[in-house]
N, C-alpha and C positions, 0 to 999 in steps of 0.2 A: 628354544620349544620347552612344550610342557609334556613331563612325564606321564603315562596312563596311570602312575599312584598318586600323582598330585591333582588328578580332575576327579578321581575317587575320591579321596578325603576331602574334596571340596564339595562334591555331593552328597555324601556324609553328615560333613558338617553342617550342609544347607538342609540337610533332613531334621537332622537332631537340633537346630533352631526350630525348623517352622515346629516341631514334636511338643518342645516348650513351653512355643506360644499357643499352642491349640490345649496344650492344657490348663496353661494362667486363665484364657479368655474361657472355660469351658462354663456354662450357666451352673449356678450355684441351686440346693434348691429353693431359695427363700426367692430366687428370682425364677422359676420353673413356676412356681404357687402363684405368683404376680401373673403369670402368664395366664397361665389355666381359669385364673380367678376374672383377667379381663374377658376370656374367653365367654366366660358363663354370663358377665353382666352383660355382652354385646349382645348374650342372643335371650336372655330372662328380662330384661329391659323393657323392649319395646312391646316381647307379649302382655306385660302387667298392665303392662299402658292401656295397649288396644284392648286388653279385658274390662280396666275400670271406665274407660273413657266410653266402648261399648255400652256397659252397664248403666253410667249415668246418662247414656243419650237414651235407651233400651225405658229408663224411669220417668223421662219425661213424655211418653207414647201412653193413652191411655188402654188399657187389657193388659193383657199378656202377651209379651213379644221379648224374642231371643236374635233380632234379625243384629243387630248393631253388635251386640256381644260377641258372635257367633261371628261376623263380617271382618271386625276389625281386631280378636283372638288371631286369627288366621292370617288377615295382613300382619299382624304382629310377630307371626311365626316366620313369615316367608323376610320380613326387615330383618328378623334377626338372624335368620341365615344366611342372607347377604353378607351381614354384617359382620359375620364370623367368618367368612368364606373370604371376603379381602380383607382381613384383618393377617387371616394365617396365608395369604397368598404376599401380602406385604414383608 
């Protein structure tokens, strides 16, 4: 038969182990910086690619046009937002 003191001692020891493990697994400043940098790239890269591709396509059309630039810029913002959402959701 187990005594209440033994059960309490086991629970406290278990919680102490969990706290020590959580302290060891805490993300470092470098890990957090890499995470934020990755989020930035996931958002900015599609926006920049969309803008450059749209500008190139508009340059191939005679006259003044910004149709492709604006369309692909908005598309890049949407794709970047979805990328960030899916990455954070993971």
